[in-house]
C-alpha positions in Angstrom: -134.3 17.6 28.4 -130.8 17.0 26.8 -131.1 13.5 27.2 -134.4 13.5 25.3 -133.0 15.6 22.4 -130.2 13.2 22.1 -132.5 10.3 21.9 -134.6 12.3 19.7 -131.5 12.7 17.4 -130.9 8.9 17.6 -134.3 8.2 16.2 -134.0 10.5 13.3 -130.8 9.5 12.7 -131.6 5.3 12.9 -135.0 6.1 10.5 -132.5 7.9 7.8 -130.3 4.9 7.9 -132.6 2.5 7.6 -134.6 4.4 5.3 -131.6 4.8 2.6 -130.2 1.5 3.2 -126.9 3.2 4.2 -126.9 0.3 7.2 -127.3 -2.8 4.8 -125.1 -1.7 2.2 -122.2 -0.4 4.4 -119.1 -3.0 5.0 -117.9 -1.1 8.2 -117.8 -2.5 11.7 -117.0 -0.5 15.1 -115.4 -1.9 17.7 -115.9 -0.5 20.9 -113.0 -0.8 23.1 -113.0 -0.7 27.2 -110.2 1.5 26.7 -108.1 1.7 23.2 -104.5 2.1 25.1 -105.2 -0.9 27.0 -102.8 -4.0 25.4 -105.5 -6.3 25.9 -108.5 -4.4 23.8 -105.8 -3.8 21.2 -105.1 -7.2 21.2 -108.8 -7.8 20.6 -109.5 -5.6 18.1 -106.2 -7.0 16.5 -108.4 -10.2 15.8 -111.5 -8.5 14.9 -109.4 -6.3 12.2 -107.9 -9.6 10.9 -110.8 -11.8 10.6 -113.0 -8.6 9.1 -110.3 -8.1 6.3 -110.0 -12.0 5.7 -114.1 -11.5 5.6 -114.4 -8.1 3.4 -115.2 -5.4 5.8 -113.5 -2.6 7.4 -113.8 -1.5 10.8 -112.7 1.2 13.0 -111.9 1.3 16.8 -113.7 3.7 19.6 -111.8 4.4 22.9 -114.2 4.1 26.0 -111.3 5.7 28.2 -112.7 3.0 30.9 -115.6 5.0 31.4 -119.2 3.8 31.4 -120.9 7.1 30.3 -118.2 7.5 27.4 -118.9 4.2 26.0 -122.5 4.4 26.2 -122.5 7.8 24.0 -120.3 6.3 21.6 -122.4 3.4 20.9 -125.3 5.7 20.6 -123.7 8.3 18.3 -122.2 5.8 16.0 -125.6 4.3 15.7 -127.3 7.6 14.8 -124.5 8.1 12.1 -125.5 4.7 10.2 -122.4 4.2 8.7 -121.9 0.9 10.4 -123.2 -2.4 9.7 -122.4 -4.2 13.2 -121.0 -3.5 16.3 -118.4 -5.3 18.5 -118.2 -3.9 22.2 -115.8 -4.7 25.0 -118.4 -3.3 27.8 -117.2 -0.9 30.9 -120.4 -1.3 32.4 -121.5 -5.0 31.7 -125.2 -3.9 33.3 -125.5 -0.3 32.4 -124.3 -1.0 28.6 -127.5 -3.1 28.4 -129.7 0.0 27.3 -127.3 1.1 24.3 -127.3 -2.7 23.3 -131.1 -2.4 23.4 -131.3 0.6 20.9 -128.8 -1.0 18.4 -130.9 -4.1 18.4 -133.9 -2.3 18.1 -132.4 -0.6 14.7 -131.8 -4.1 13.2 -127.9 -4.0 13.5 -125.9 -6.8 14.5 -123.9 -6.5 18.0 -121.8 -8.8 20.0 -120.2 -8.5 23.3 -116.5 -10.0 24.1 -114.8 -10.6 27.1 -118.1 -10.0 29.6 -121.8 -11.1 29.2 -123.9 -8.1 29.2 -126.7 -7.8 31.6 -127.0 -8.7 35.4 -125.8 -12.0 35.7 -122.3 -12.3 35.0 -122.1 -16.2 35.3 -123.8 -17.1 32.2 -123.3 -16.3 28.6 -126.6 -17.1 27.4 -128.5 -13.7 26.0 -129.9 -11.5 28.8 -130.8 -8.7 26.1 -133.1 -10.1 23.8 -131.5 -9.9 20.3 -127.5 -10.1 21.3 -126.2 -11.4 18.1 -123.5 -13.2 19.9 -121.5 -13.3 23.7 -117.6 -14.4 23.2 -116.6 -14.5 26.8 -115.1 -16.2 29.8 -117.6 -16.5 32.8 -115.7 -14.5 35.8 -116.7 -16.9 38.3 -115.2 -19.9 36.6 -111.9 -18.3 35.7 -111.4 -16.5 39.4 -112.7 -20.2 41.2 -109.6 -21.6 39.1 -107.2 -19.3 40.2 -108.6 -19.3 43.9 -108.3 -23.1 44.0 -104.7 -22.7 42.7 -103.8 -20.7 45.2 -105.5 -23.1 47.5 -103.2 -25.8 46.7 -100.3 -23.7 46.9 -100.7 -22.5 50.5 -101.5 -26.2 51.8 -98.0 -26.4 53.2 -97.8 -22.8 54.6 -99.6 -21.3 58.1 -100.1 -18.7 57.8 -100.2 -18.2 54.1 -100.6 -14.7 53.2 -102.1 -13.3 50.4 -102.3 -9.8 48.5 -105.1 -9.4 46.0 -104.7 -7.1 43.0 -107.9 -6.2 41.4 -108.5 -4.3 38.2 -111.0 -1.7 39.7 -114.4 -2.3 42.2 -116.1 0.4 40.1 -116.4 -2.9 37.7 -119.0 -5.2 38.0 -117.3 -7.9 36.9 -114.4 -7.1 39.2 -116.3 -6.9 42.1 -117.6 -10.5 41.2 -114.1 -11.8 40.9 -112.8 -10.5 44.1 -116.1 -12.2 45.5 -114.6 -14.9 44.2 -111.2 -14.9 45.3 -112.3 -14.0 48.7 -115.0 -16.9 48.9 -112.7 -19.8 48.0 -109.7 -18.2 49.8 -111.8 -17.5 52.9 -112.9 -21.2 53.3 -109.3 -21.9 54.3 -108.4 -20.8 58.0 -104.6 -20.9 56.9 -105.0 -18.4 54.3 -104.9 -15.0 55.2 -105.8 -12.1 52.9 -103.7 -9.5 54.0 -104.6 -6.5 51.2 -106.8 -6.0 47.9 -105.5 -3.4 45.7 -106.6 -2.1 42.4 -104.4 -1.9 39.4 -106.6 -0.4 36.9 -104.9 -2.7 33.8 -101.9 -0.9 34.1 -98.4 -1.4 35.4 -98.2 2.0 37.3 -101.1 2.0 39.4 -100.4 -1.6 40.3 -96.4 -0.4 41.3 -98.0 2.2 43.6 -101.1 0.1 45.1 -98.6 -2.7 45.9 -95.9 -0.8 47.3 -98.3 1.0 49.6 -99.6 -2.9 50.7 -95.8 -3.7 51.2 -95.4 -0.6 53.5 -98.1 -2.2 55.9 -97.8 -5.7 55.3 -94.6 -8.4 55.5 -94.1 -11.8 54.5 -96.1 -12.2 51.5 -96.5 -15.3 49.9 -99.4 -15.1 47.5 -100.3 -12.5 45.1 -103.4 -13.2 43.2 -104.6 -11.0 40.2 -106.8 -11.2 37.3 -104.5 -9.3 35.1 -101.1 -9.7 33.7 -100.5 -5.7 33.6 -100.8 -5.9 37.2 -98.1 -8.5 37.9 -95.7 -6.0 35.8 -95.9 -3.4 38.5 -96.2 -5.9 41.7 -93.0 -7.7 40.6 -91.1 -4.2 40.7 -92.6 -3.4 43.8 -91.5 -6.9 45.5 -87.9 -6.8 44.3 -87.8 -3.2 45.5 -89.0 -4.3 49.2 -86.4 -7.0 49.0 -88.3 -10.1 48.0 -86.9 -12.9 45.9 -89.9 -13.0 43.5 -89.7 -16.5 42.1 -90.0 -17.6 46.1 -93.4 -16.3 45.8 -96.5 -17.5 44.1 -97.6 -14.8 41.6 -100.9 -15.4 39.2 -102.1 -13.0 36.7 -104.4 -13.1 33.9 -104.9 -12.8 30.1 -102.0 -15.3 29.3 -100.0 -11.9 27.7 -96.6 -12.7 25.9 -94.7 -11.2 29.1 -96.6 -13.5 31.5 -95.6 -16.6 29.1 -92.1 -15.8 29.3 -91.8 -14.9 33.1 -93.6 -18.4 33.6 -91.3 -19.8 31.4 -88.5 -18.4 33.5 -90.0 -19.5 36.8 -90.6 -15.8 37.8 -94.1 -16.1 37.5 -96.5 -18.9 38.7 -99.8 -18.7 36.4 -102.1 -17.0 34.2 -106.0 -17.3 33.5 -105.9 -16.9 29.6 -108.4 -15.1 27.6 -106.9 -15.3 24.2 -107.7 -11.7 23.0 -106.8 -12.0 19.3 -109.2 -15.3 19.1 -111.7 -13.6 20.9 -111.9 -10.6 18.9 -111.8 -13.0 15.6 -114.8 -15.2 16.7 -116.5 -12.3 17.3 -116.0 -10.6 13.8 -116.8 -14.1 12.4 -120.6 -14.0 14.4 -121.1 -10.3 13.4 -120.3 -11.4 9.7 -122.7 -14.2 9.9 -125.4 -12.3 11.1 -124.6 -9.7 8.5 -124.8 -12.3 5.5 -128.1 -14.2 6.8 -125.5 -17.3 8.2 -125.7 -19.6 11.1 -124.7 -18.0 14.3 -123.0 -19.0 17.6 -125.1 -17.0 20.2 -122.4 -17.7 23.0 -118.9 -19.2 23.0 -116.8 -19.8 26.1 -113.2 -18.7 25.8 -112.2 -20.8 28.7 -112.8 -23.9 26.1 -112.6 -21.9 22.7 -108.9 -20.7 23.1 -105.8 -22.5 21.7 -104.8 -23.8 24.9 -106.6 -24.4 28.3 -107.6 -21.3 30.0 -105.4 -22.2 33.1 -101.9 -21.9 32.3 -98.8 -22.9 34.3 -95.5 -24.2 33.4 -96.6 -27.6 33.0 -99.1 -26.5 30.1 -96.5 -23.9 28.5 -93.8 -27.3 28.7 -96.7 -29.5 26.9 -96.9 -26.4 24.0 -93.7 -24.9 23.9 -94.4 -23.0 20.6 -97.2 -21.2 22.5 -96.1 -17.4 23.2 -99.3 -15.5 24.0 -101.6 -13.4 21.9 -100.7 -9.8 23.0 -97.7 -8.1 24.7 -99.0 -6.6 28.1 
């Protein structure tokens, strides 16, 4: 009953907004962060905000709290307000949020997704919900494959080569897909042993706890493979506390945060898969503005090729690009 009333309210709100011309006249863009306190989401919003200002738009950020239901409701409520001319979403549930996208599209409001495609197939950037303005993202399988293959190369001379995987969270479809990809690539090599999988929740503190627990049950670790640089911050502390000389290990993260770039240059970490959040946010904002203004829109932008550097960053890439400092802190 509550859901029915809420949807009815949305319909009234949309009808009012469209009949009054509020959506057409506003210059405000809503950015729906997966979690507004997350450094990557903040950096993406920085790109959205800077490009919006350049193009004459205002922006606002909404905190999804890493909760799919919270983000879904926020999209519905903001749509019903009629106060925003375009939406940009960093989805918490890239499958479940499709229903909210459909409501926005039905109301004639441009909407873009960043970091992940929206729909059941995370391997493609082509629209799976008819009418999505633009997908500005990195296909999870492609990036995870690159990371895992680099681990395979690192492990060639070790038997066994003991690996720990720290993923964001198994509740997220995209993290499950990354984990499956890691396990598939590494599992094809008999010398590579995945000793444990932990959840870091894109934050150093839970990553520290997860890695500490893993090290209590596992010794002689050679590799830590993760999808987020924030995880490696906590992982490094746990490794040092357990007596490891961190530069002797192979550590691979994700995001190309400034802290990761420094760590790679210093020889403490080895690689990071870049997503370039500021560039990503700016490109998404540009497509939303193009849609609002009736200009040509790029429907799919692959951040593995659209960033300032190649996506898989190691010491050799940084030596060739000495001025690159990363697009976010951590």
